[in-house]
Each structure stands twice: as structure tokens, then as C-alpha cells.
N, C-alpha and C positions, 0 to 999 in steps of 0.2 A: 446438303441442303441446297447450296447455290446451283449446283449441277441440275438439279431437279427443277429449280425455278427457271433456268435458262431454257430447259426443254419443254416447258409448259406452253400449250397453245394459247395465244393471246385472244381474249374475247373480242368479238366483232361488234362495233358500235355504229349505229347510223349517224350521219352528220345532222339529220333533221327527220322529222316525222310529217307525213301529210296532214292536212287539217282534219280534226276529228280523231287523230291518232295520238297515242302516248307511248312512252317506253315500257317494255316488259322484259324482265331478266329471266333468261331460260334456267330452268332447274332440271336435274336428271329425270329422265323419262319423258320429257316434252318432245313432241313432234309437231310439224306444221299442221298436220291433219288434226291432231287433237286440240291444238289451239284454235284452228278454224271453227271446229264444233263448239268449243267453249264460248267463243265471241260471236257465234251465230252469223259467220261469214263464209263465203266460199273459199276453197283452198287457193283458187287462182288469185283472189283479192289479197290474201295474206302473203302469198309469194311475191305478187307484183309490188306490194307496199314495203318490201324488205329486199331491195336489189343488192344490198351489201352482203347478203348471204347467197354466194355463187351457186351452191348445191343445196336446195331446200330439203333434201333427204338427210342432210347431216347437220344437226344442231349440237352445239357444245354448251354445257352449263357455264353460264356467265355471259353468253351472247345476249345482246340486247336487241329486241324485236320491236317494230311498230305495230301496235294492235289498237282496236277501237277504244277510245277512252270510256270508262264506265260511268262517268258523271253525267253524261247526257250527249245528245247528237248536235248536229248542226241546225240552226234555226234561222229562218229568213227574217229580215227586219220588217217586212210587210209583204202583203199579197196583192195582186191586181184585183180590180173590181170583178166579181163573178167567180172568184177563186176562193177556196177554203184551205185551211191547214190540215194536213194529214201526217200522223206519226208512223214512220216506217216500222214494220214488224219483221221478224225472221222470215226469210223466203221471198221477200218483196224485191222486185226490180222495177224500174221505171216502165219498162214494157208491160209487165204484168198488171201494174197499177192502171196504166192507161187502157189495157184491155179490159179490166173490169168496168171502167167508165165508158167504154165504147168509143174512145177518142184516140187521136194520134199522139204517139209518145213525144213528138216534137213540141207539143204544147207545154208539157211538163218540163222538159229539158230547158226550153227557152225562158220559162218563168221561174227558175230556180238557180240564179247565178251563183248562190253560195255553195252550190254542189259543183266542185271544179270538174269532176269526172263523173258524168251521168251513169257510167257503167259500174260505179262503185257507190253504193249506198248502204247504210248500216242501220240496224234496229236502234230507235231512238232519234234518227234524223227526222226533221220536220220539212215537209214539202208543201209548196203551194200547188193544189190540184184544181182543175176546172170543175165547176158545178155543172153536171149534165143537164140538158133541157129535155123536155118530153116532146116527142115528134108525133104527128105533125103539129106545127104551131104557127098561128097567124097573129101578127101584132100590127097596130095602127101607128104610123109615124106621126110625129107632132110638128106643127108649124115652127120654123125657126126664122121666119122672115115677116116682117110686119106688112109688107106689101102684098102678101098672098091673100086671095079672097077666102071666105069661109068654105067655099066649094072645093078648094084645092086640098086634095087628100091623097095619102099613099099607104099602102099595106104591103108587108112582106110575109111570105109563106116559107117557113123552114121545114125541110123534109129530110128524113133519112131514107136513102134509095136502097133498092134490094141488093146492090153490090156493097153496102155499108158506107158508101161515100155520102156526103152531105150536099144539099142543094138549097139555095135561097132564091125566091122569086119576087121581084119588085113590080108593083103595078101602081102607077100614079095617074090621077085624073085631074082635069080642070086646072092644070098648071098654065100659067101665061107662057108666051114664047120665051125660050131661054135668054134671048137678047134683052129682055126686060131687065136682067141682072148685070149686064155689061157685055163685053165682047165674046159672047157665047152663042153656039148654034146647036147644042144638043143637051140632053139630060143624061146623067150617069147615076148608076146605083153603086154603093160601096159598102162592104162590111169590114169593120175594123176588129182585129183579133189581137189581144195582148201578146206581145213577145214575137208575134209572127209579122205584123204589119197589117195586111189586109188584101182584099181582092175587089176589083172593080169591073164594070162593064158598061157599055153604051146602052141605054134603054131606047128601044125601037118605038117609033110613033105608030099608033094604031088608029085606023080610020073608024071612028065611032061617032056617036051623036055628041058625046063630050070629048074634048082632046085628051088623049091617053097615051101613055108610054109604058112599056113593060120589057122585062128581060130576066133570064134565069142564069145563075152561076152555079157550077158543080165543082167540087173539090174534095179533098180527103176529109175524114171525119174531124172537123176543127170547130164546129159551132158549139158554143156553151153559153152559160150565163155571163152577163157583162159584155158580150159582143155588141158593138155599136153598128147600126145600119143608118144609111144616109141616102137621100136623093139630093143631087147638086147639079148645077149648070156646068158645062164643059165646052172647050173649043177643040173642034175636030182637027184643025190645022196645026195648032201650037202645042196641043196636049195639056194646056193649062185648065185646071178646074176652079170653080169658084167655091164660095162658103155654102155649106149645106142649107137647103131651104126647108127640108123635112128630115127629121131624125127620130130615133128612139134606141132602146136596147132590147136584148132578148130575155131580161129578167122575168118577165111575164110568162115565159115558157117553162119556168121551174115550179114544181109543185112545193107549196109551203115555203117559198123563199122568204 
């Protein structure tokens, strides 16, 4: 009896499991492939989650593996404005979810810090996903400065281009000289994107009957509900920008938001 005990292979046990995983004890007949199908994850995911098993083709009854916990997935504490919760189903990847929304996967990665590895998500995980907008869409910016006259207005046009990239055009009219607001000599347009930061450009003056400024930004498919758009004064020499004088968001570009 003692000789057999000394010759028995010792079960392999992980020191810990990744978030969203728990221990599972291997029984006769188990394989990595079968367990991956049972838990609706890819074979690579279950192999990578169990580095204490050097040969994934050889499992021993009594081995302990890390597998997705059945009681539920990982849930964010909150989502940014313009995002909604989505529960992952079998076959989902962040790339596929982003593709269905017509948006860049980086938006989902950046706004789901509770998912430590964006390449590994499981059925039951809850993600914050952007609410897509309908293109083209035009929104009017609202005054944020009491010194602006009622004639001072701005609009933005959001577009989806034929190459699937996004563009946003700013047009402002009847603004006072930028120096009205301090040591500034230009106007800038800016779009703020949760998790990404944003993009800005210098608006070019246009010779018309009313003083006007305009400019267009092009970038990856990043525009969604909740994005903030601003017109603000700036200094071309120092790179310093002032407070927004006109702003709004793109919520009005969503159907039935």
C-alpha cells in the first residue's frame, strides 16, 4: 500500500486563479478541449489560464484547473455617459462586439478596466459598450459663456466616411475675437471621447459677411453617444486653451435615446 502511494502522481494545483475563474478538479475522461466546450471558452483561453499544466494534452484525475466561475461574470461598477451594459454570450470577443457596433475595439477596451485581459472574456461578463449614433448627424452647440451675444452660434456635423472612418466638422459664426477671453488668438474645436481623451484642431477663419471659423477632424470610428464637442479659444504660441465657450454632446444623434 505504501509503495503504491509513493508512486502515485501528485495532483497539480494552481497557486491562484485569474479574476472570474475558480477551481475545478479533473475527473477521469476530462480533456482541455472538452472543458473549453463545457465552459464556452476557447481552448487557448483555458490553456493560458492554467500555466501550472505544462502539457495541456495530459490531465490527471485530481488535477485542479482554473475555469470560469458559474455564478456570474465580471461586472463594472459604472459605465461612462453614452455607454450601456452588455452581457457577453458564447462566441463573443471584444473585436466582434465592436464590429457589430461599427466602432473601434479600443473604445470597449479603454472603458472596461474590470476586464484585465481584453483578449479573454467569458459568457456572463458584463461590458460597457458605446451607444452608436446615426450618421450623418448635425447638433447645435450651446453657449457656455455669458459674454457671448445671441448671434454667436456653432454646429457640428458628424459623418461616417466611405472608408468607415469618422469625421466631425465644426462651424462657428458671430464669435467675438478670441482675445475677448484672455491671451488667445485662435479658436479650436475639440471632441472628447471617454477612455480615449479626445481630438482637437485649430478652426480656420472664413471671410464671410459674419465672422466665421470652421474645420474638420477625421479619425478611426470612435464617435458615439456621450461624446462631448466644444469650441474654445486657444493660444497658437503657448498651446494653452481656454474654457469652452460653446459645447454640447452627441446624444441627440441616437435614435430613441
